[in-house]
N, C-alpha and C positions, 0 to 999 in steps of 0.2 A: 541799356541791356536788361533783359528780363531777369527777374529774381528767381533764384533756385528754389525748387520745391523739395520738400522732404519726401523720402520714399513712401512713408506712411500716408501721405496726402495724395498720392497718385491713384487714379482709378484702377479697380481690380475687376477681373472676370474669372469664371471657373472654366477650366478646360472641358470641352464636351467629351473628350476621350477618356481622360484619367481622373477628372474631377478636382485636380489640383488648382489652387488659386494662383494667378499670375498677374503681374502689374503691367501697366501701360509702358511702352517703350517709344522713344522719339521716332524711330524708323516706322512705327505704326501710326503716326499722326494722321495721315490722310485716310487710312483704312481701318481705324480702330473698330468701327461698327461691324466690319466683316471678319475680324480676327476671331477664330474659334478654338484654336489649339495653343497650348503653352510652348510647344517646341516642334521642330521638324520631325523628331522621332515620333511624337504622338500623331502628327499629321499623316505620316506615311505608314503607321502601324495598321495592320489589317485586323478585322474581326471586331467583336463587340467590346464594350467597355470592360476594364479590369475590375 
């Protein structure tokens, strides 16, 4: 069984919409390079950055 990683050790990115930092999630394992937004709300928000 794989060892647990601390949340502080997970990779981080900045949201391209709001600029907030967000951590890697297991469901993004295969698509981490393509993830650009921190949430569905930021992904669907229209207009320029806040």
